[in-house]
N, C-alpha and C positions, 0 to 999 in steps of 0.2 A: 408460595408467593403468588399473588393474583396478577398474572401478566396483562390482563385486560385493562387494568388501571394505570399501567406504566406509560409514561410519555417516551418518545424516542430518546430524549436526553437522559432519562433514568436508566436506559440500557447502555449508555455510553460511559466510558471512563471519564473521571473529572477533567475538565479543561480540554476536552477533545477538540473543540472548535478552535481554541487558542493554539493548540499544537498544529492543527491542520492549516492554520493561517501563518504562523510564525516560521515553521520549519522551511517552507519553500522560499520565504523571503531571505532567511539567513543563508540558505544554500545558494540562492541566486547571487547574493552579494559576494559570497566567498568565490563562487565560480567565475563571476565577471571580474572581480579584482585579480584573481590568480590568472585567469585565461586571457584577459584583454589588457590589463594594466601592469601587473607586477611580473607575470610570467615566472613565478618561483618554481612551479612544479609541473610545467607543461612540456618538458623535453621530449616526451614520447610522441608529441605531435609531429616532430621532425622525422620519426620513424614510420608511423602509421599514416598512409596517404589520406588526404582529406576525403576523397570519394568513399573510401572504406568506412571512415568515421561517420559520414553522412548517411550511408546505407544502414549501418548499425543503429544510428540514432532514429531513423525513420521506422525501422522494424520494431524497435522497442516502443516508440510512441504509438504505432498502430496497435500492437498487442495491448498496451496500456489502455488506450481508448476503448477497445473492444471489451476488455474486462470491466472497465468502469461503467460503460453503457449497459452491458448485460446485467451486471449486478445491481445497478441503479434501477433498471426496469423491473427486475425481480423484487427488490426490496420495497419499492414505492409504487407498485402498480395499482394498489388499492387506496393510495393516499392516506394510509394509516399504518400503525405498527402491526406487523403480522402477529396473529395470535397463535401461530404454530411455528415449530422449528423448521426453517427452510433447509431442506436436504436434497433438493432436486435441482435440475438445471445446472448452472455454473457452480452452485454450492455442493454438488455431488463430487466435484474435483478439488476444490480448495475452500477452506472455511472463511477466508477474508479476501475475496476477489477485488473489492473496491480499494482496499488498502494496498493490496499487491499491485493493482494498476497504478496507483499513485507512486509507489516505490519504483516501478518500471520507468516512469517519467524521469525520476532522478537518474536512473541508470542510463537512460537515453542521453541526458545532458552530459553525463560522465563520458559516454562513448564519443560524443562530439568533441568535448574539450580535453579529454584525457588529463585532467588536473588531478594530481595525486592528493593535493589538499582537499579537493572536493570528495575524493573517495573516503578520506578520513571523516569528513563531515557527514557523508552518507552513512557510514558505519554507526556514528552516534545517532543519527536520525532513525536508522533501522532499529537500534536498541530501544529508543523511545517508543516507536510504533509497536514493537514486540511487547513492551511492558503495558502499553495502552490496551493491546489486544488481550493480554492475559487478564487484565481487570474486567474487560467486557465479557470474556469467556466465563469468568467466575460468576458474573451476573446471570448469564445464560444458563449456567449450571444450576443456579438457585431456582431459576424459573422453570427449566425443563427437566432437571434432575437426570435420571438414568438415560433418558432419551438423548440428551446432549452428550453424556459420557460415552455412550455407544457411538455416536456420530464422531466424536473426537478420535476414537480408536480407528475409524475407517477413513477419515478425511484429514489430510495434512493442513496445518495452519498456513504455510507459505508456499510450498512447492506442490503444484497441482499433480494429482494422481490421475493418470489416464486409464488405467486398467484396474 
């Protein structure tokens, strides 16, 4: 496959933008309804002090923003689709740092609200993201072949490898 002719959208799973727009909206609605209105599954808020929840939330948001910023700068520094497989920088540690950053924002909200229903919604969202990534990785496998297969062996999809 000739990667030079591919647009960024052709390297993405179908409906990626729709997923990236709708999942946070659904998650926010569920989190707000459960955490602020209905309080169906927020009993743990009475056990975990607010200051602990705030600190955890802030830590996850900071980690998320760093991952998103670094991966965005790496992916889009030339304002075009990279013509080579990115395996250095943040991509040396994790294959999907931008998506991981987005998922960390969900976790930050969960840490703040400790809504058990939100945790259930997050699990569904994670499964959707994982399926989306698998589709995108099959596209990259077509484009880069053995180079991508070797990269997959060395670098984790979700959990960063530091050593």
